[in-house]
C-alpha positions in Angstrom: 41.2 11.1 -98.8 39.5 8.3 -96.8 37.2 8.0 -99.5 40.0 6.9 -102.0 41.0 4.8 -99.2 37.9 2.7 -99.4 38.1 2.8 -102.7 41.0 1.3 -103.5 40.4 -1.3 -100.6 37.1 -2.3 -102.8 39.5 -2.5 -105.6 41.9 -5.1 -103.9 38.9 -7.1 -102.4 37.3 -7.2 -105.6 40.6 -9.4 -106.9 39.1 -12.1 -104.3 37.4 -14.8 -106.1 36.0 -18.2 -105.2 38.0 -21.2 -106.6 34.8 -23.5 -106.5 37.3 -26.8 -106.6 38.8 -25.6 -103.3 35.5 -24.4 -101.9 33.8 -27.7 -102.5 36.5 -29.9 -101.4 36.6 -27.9 -98.3 32.9 -28.1 -97.9 32.9 -31.8 -98.2 35.2 -32.4 -95.5 33.6 -29.8 -93.3 30.4 -31.7 -93.8 32.1 -35.0 -93.0 34.1 -33.5 -90.3 30.9 -32.3 -88.5 29.0 -35.5 -89.1 32.0 -37.2 -87.6 31.9 -34.9 -84.5 28.2 -34.5 -83.9 27.7 -38.5 -84.0 26.3 -40.0 -81.0 28.8 -42.6 -79.4 27.2 -46.1 -78.9 23.9 -44.9 -79.9 21.8 -45.6 -83.2 19.2 -43.2 -82.3 20.8 -40.8 -85.1 22.6 -42.9 -87.3 25.9 -41.7 -89.3 23.7 -41.3 -92.3 21.4 -39.0 -91.1 24.2 -36.8 -89.6 26.1 -36.5 -92.7 23.0 -36.0 -94.7 22.1 -33.0 -92.4 26.0 -31.6 -92.6 25.6 -32.2 -96.3 23.0 -29.9 -96.6 23.9 -27.4 -94.4 27.4 -26.9 -96.0 26.1 -27.5 -99.4 23.8 -24.6 -98.8 26.5 -22.5 -97.4 28.7 -23.2 -100.4 25.9 -22.2 -102.9 25.4 -19.0 -100.9 29.2 -18.3 -100.8 28.9 -15.5 -103.5 26.3 -13.8 -101.4 28.4 -13.9 -98.3 31.4 -12.6 -100.3 29.7 -9.9 -102.1 28.2 -8.6 -98.4 31.8 -9.1 -96.9 33.3 -7.2 -100.1 31.0 -4.2 -99.5 31.6 -4.1 -95.5 35.5 -4.5 -95.9 35.3 -1.6 -98.6 33.2 0.7 -96.3 35.5 -0.3 -93.0 35.1 -2.8 -90.7 35.5 -0.4 -87.6 33.1 2.2 -89.4 29.5 2.2 -88.6 28.5 1.7 -92.5 30.7 -1.5 -92.7 29.4 -2.7 -89.4 25.7 -2.2 -90.2 26.2 -4.2 -93.8 28.1 -6.9 -91.8 25.3 -7.4 -89.2 22.5 -6.8 -91.4 24.0 -9.1 -94.3 24.4 -11.7 -91.3 21.0 -11.7 -90.4 19.4 -12.2 -93.9 21.6 -14.7 -95.1 21.4 -16.9 -92.4 17.8 -16.5 -92.3 17.7 -17.4 -95.7 19.7 -20.5 -95.6 17.6 -21.5 -92.3 14.6 -21.3 -94.3 16.0 -23.5 -97.2 17.7 -26.1 -94.8 14.3 -26.4 -93.6 12.7 -26.7 -96.8 14.9 -29.1 -97.8 14.8 -31.3 -94.8 11.2 -31.4 -94.8 11.1 -32.6 -98.5 13.4 -35.1 -97.7 12.2 -36.7 -94.7 8.3 -35.9 -95.2 8.4 -35.3 -91.7 5.9 -32.8 -90.7 3.7 -32.6 -93.6 0.6 -32.4 -91.7 1.6 -29.4 -90.4 4.1 -27.8 -92.7 3.9 -24.3 -91.0 5.0 -25.1 -87.7 7.7 -28.0 -88.8 9.4 -25.6 -90.9 9.3 -22.8 -88.1 10.9 -25.4 -85.9 13.6 -26.2 -87.8 14.2 -22.5 -88.9 14.4 -21.9 -84.8 16.6 -24.5 -84.6 19.2 -23.7 -87.3 19.1 -20.2 -87.3 21.8 -19.4 -84.2 24.3 -21.7 -85.9 23.7 -20.0 -89.4 24.6 -17.3 -87.7 27.9 -18.7 -86.5 28.8 -20.3 -89.6 28.2 -16.8 -91.6 30.5 -15.5 -89.3 33.1 -17.8 -89.7 32.6 -17.5 -93.8 33.0 -13.7 -93.5 36.0 -13.7 -91.2 37.6 -16.1 -93.8 36.7 -13.5 -96.5 38.5 -10.7 -94.5 41.2 -12.9 -93.6 41.9 -13.4 -97.2 41.3 -9.9 -98.2 43.6 -8.2 -95.6 46.4 -10.6 -96.5 46.0 -9.7 -100.1 46.2 -6.0 -99.3 49.5 -7.2 -96.8 50.8 -8.5 -99.9 49.9 -5.2 -102.3 51.5 -3.0 -99.3 54.5 -4.6 -99.3 54.5 -4.4 -103.3 53.5 -1.0 -103.4 56.0 0.0 -100.6 58.6 -1.5 -102.6 57.6 0.0 -105.8 58.0 3.4 -104.2 61.2 2.9 -102.6 62.5 1.8 -106.0 60.7 4.9 -107.8 61.8 7.6 -105.2 65.2 6.2 -105.2 65.3 6.6 -108.9 63.9 10.0 -108.4 66.6 10.9 -106.2 69.6 9.6 -108.3 67.6 11.7 -111.1 67.4 14.6 -109.0 71.2 14.4 -107.9 72.2 14.0 -111.8 70.3 17.0 -112.9 72.6 18.9 -110.5 75.7 17.2 -111.5 74.4 16.8 -115.5 77.7 17.9 -117.2 75.3 20.5 -119.0 74.2 22.0 -116.0 77.8 21.6 -113.9 79.3 23.0 -116.7 77.1 26.2 -117.1 77.6 26.5 -113.5 81.5 26.3 -113.3 81.6 28.6 -116.6 79.3 31.5 -114.8 81.3 31.0 -111.7 84.5 31.5 -113.9 83.2 34.5 -115.1 82.2 35.9 -112.0 85.3 35.4 -110.1 87.3 38.4 -111.5 84.4 40.8 -111.9 82.2 39.5 -109.1 84.0 37.4 -106.6 81.6 38.0 -103.7 78.9 36.9 -106.1 81.2 33.9 -107.4 81.5 32.7 -103.8 77.6 33.0 -103.3 76.8 30.5 -106.3 79.6 28.0 -105.2 77.6 28.0 -102.0 74.3 27.7 -103.5 75.7 24.7 -105.5 77.2 23.0 -102.6 73.7 23.6 -100.8 71.8 21.6 -103.8 74.2 19.1 -104.1 74.2 18.4 -100.3 70.3 18.3 -100.2 70.2 15.9 -102.8 72.7 13.3 -101.2 70.6 14.0 -98.0 67.3 13.1 -99.8 65.6 10.1 -99.0 62.8 8.2 -100.6 59.4 9.0 -99.7 60.7 12.0 -97.2 58.2 14.6 -97.1 59.5 18.2 -96.0 57.8 21.3 -95.1 56.9 23.6 -97.7 59.2 26.6 -96.5 62.3 24.0 -96.7 61.4 22.9 -99.9 61.4 26.8 -101.1 64.5 27.3 -99.6 66.1 25.0 -101.6 64.5 25.9 -104.5 65.8 29.5 -104.0 69.5 28.1 -103.9 68.6 26.5 -107.3 67.4 29.9 -108.6 70.3 31.8 -107.2 72.5 29.6 -109.6 70.5 30.2 -112.8 69.9 33.5 -112.0 74.0 34.1 -112.1 73.8 32.4 -115.3 70.9 34.2 -117.3 70.9 37.2 -115.3 68.3 39.8 -116.7 67.0 37.5 -118.6 65.4 35.2 -116.0 63.1 36.4 -113.1 61.5 34.0 -110.6 58.7 35.3 -108.4 57.6 33.0 -105.2 54.0 33.5 -104.1 53.6 31.2 -101.3 50.7 31.6 -99.0 51.6 31.7 -95.5 49.5 29.3 -94.1 51.0 26.6 -96.7 54.5 27.0 -95.4 54.3 24.3 -92.9 52.4 22.1 -94.9 54.2 18.9 -95.9 55.6 18.3 -99.5 57.4 15.4 -101.4 61.2 16.5 -101.2 62.7 17.9 -104.2 59.3 18.3 -106.0 59.5 22.0 -107.2 62.9 22.1 -108.6 62.3 19.5 -111.5 59.2 21.7 -112.3 61.4 24.8 -112.4 64.2 23.2 -114.1 61.8 22.1 -117.1 60.6 25.8 -117.3 63.7 27.4 -117.6 65.3 24.8 -119.8 62.7 24.4 -122.2 60.5 27.6 -122.0 62.9 30.4 -121.0 66.1 29.4 -122.3 65.2 29.0 -126.2 64.7 32.5 -126.5 66.2 35.6 -126.1 63.8 37.7 -124.5 63.6 38.2 -120.7 61.4 35.4 -119.1 59.1 35.6 -115.9 58.5 32.2 -113.7 55.9 32.3 -111.1 56.0 29.5 -108.1 53.1 29.9 -106.0 51.0 27.8 -103.4 47.4 28.0 -102.0 45.5 26.0 -99.6 41.8 25.1 -100.4 40.4 23.3 -97.4 42.0 19.9 -97.2 43.9 20.2 -100.6 47.2 22.0 -101.4 47.7 23.4 -104.7 51.5 24.3 -105.9 52.0 25.8 -109.2 55.0 26.7 -111.7 54.0 29.2 -114.3 56.2 30.3 -117.0 56.1 33.2 -120.0 58.4 31.0 -122.2 58.1 29.4 -125.5 55.1 27.2 -124.7 55.2 23.2 -123.7 56.7 21.4 -126.4 57.5 24.3 -128.5 61.2 24.5 -127.6 63.9 23.6 -130.1 64.8 19.6 -130.1 68.3 19.0 -128.4 71.2 17.3 -130.2 70.3 14.3 -128.0 67.5 12.8 -126.0 69.9 12.0 -123.3 70.7 15.5 -122.9 67.4 16.9 -122.8 66.0 14.8 -120.1 62.4 16.2 -121.5 59.6 14.8 -119.9 61.6 12.9 -117.3 61.1 15.4 -114.5 57.5 15.5 -115.1 57.0 11.8 -115.4 58.9 11.3 -112.1 56.8 13.9 -110.4 53.6 12.2 -111.3 54.9 8.7 -110.4 56.1 9.9 -107.1 52.5 11.6 -106.3 50.6 8.6 -107.3 52.7 6.1 -105.1 52.6 8.8 -102.0 49.1 10.3 -102.4 47.3 8.1 -105.0 44.1 9.3 -106.8 44.0 12.2 -104.0 47.0 14.0 -105.8 47.4 15.0 -109.5 49.7 17.1 -111.8 48.2 18.9 -114.4 50.2 21.0 -117.7 48.2 23.9 -119.4 49.4 26.3 -121.8 48.7 30.0 -121.0 48.0 32.6 -122.8 49.8 34.4 -125.1 52.7 31.8 -124.3 53.9 29.8 -121.8 52.8 27.0 -119.6 51.0 26.4 -116.4 52.1 23.5 -114.3 49.9 22.6 -111.1 50.2 20.0 -108.5 47.2 18.9 -106.1 47.9 17.1 -103.1 46.1 16.5 -99.6 46.9 19.3 -97.2 48.5 17.8 -93.9 51.4 18.9 -91.4 51.6 15.7 -90.1 53.1 12.6 -91.7 50.3 10.4 -93.7 50.2 6.8 -93.2 51.6 4.7 -96.0 49.3 5.1 -99.2 48.2 1.4 -99.0 47.2 1.9 -95.6 45.3 5.2 -96.6 44.1 3.8 -100.0 43.9 0.3 -97.1 
């Protein structure tokens, strides 16, 4: 799970690039500012031209080394600044880059001034020793600037992602509610209730109660809300009760949920659209009895949910009179989008054909019993 988080962080930090015009202007301004700050007041021992030359060399070299600083900081950021790997990358990078800068600075100073030509090694060692501590500090400032920009970019992405998630899940909620009060579903349910009122009034009351529970659940649904699997299955049973009243012996639904998965958190209303697809596009188009099996299993830190039917097969149902009445693909696409927004690459939805007929839809997502942080913080 956290590997996907670091991968996302790496992707977002890679979006940061160096605007050389801005970087060059900042280097020039910084060199001038430091030259003015370090100029001895009232002394000609170190004239301003020498101070400026020193700072131009210093910040000019840092300008050239900035891609290397960004590359190291990017790797450290992706690994995590609070993780030992990220800290190690950043510390070693600081030591190496500061040493490279100090060596280049010493060589340029000696080349420009000609000082120490008689004892090049000693002069160079003195300049490196003089510049190294300051270069470590300058590296830290540049790296801190990168991380500040990276966190700012991630904050913008997080805000955008959360807005997209809220909008997408709000649409999912509306579509889930629409699926329950869609004229086709509602009229079939009302017809079923009408048929049961005289022959089986108690059964008619049960169907009305199940329909009311479904509508209440849809109205209470919140964008991004996760519920225990046991609660999600209870809601699914209400939907199944209505469909059984309609299809009678033509429909059998089995729920095979492992005991250790019942407390796992899943997206609210994630199973009903899949079972609805199985009934409408797998079982309803044929006259023979159909069986749907809903199962859940835990495999380490992964929760697997599956909906299997022995219907006509995915994509083989007769085309409806209007695409709007069908809703084919909307439920699956909606579910895929919700999983991606909630869990990122840690979740997936697969659709496979089964033998001899039928369809198997499998959802994999992180197994958790406590609320996870927002996906942009997990995947930062």
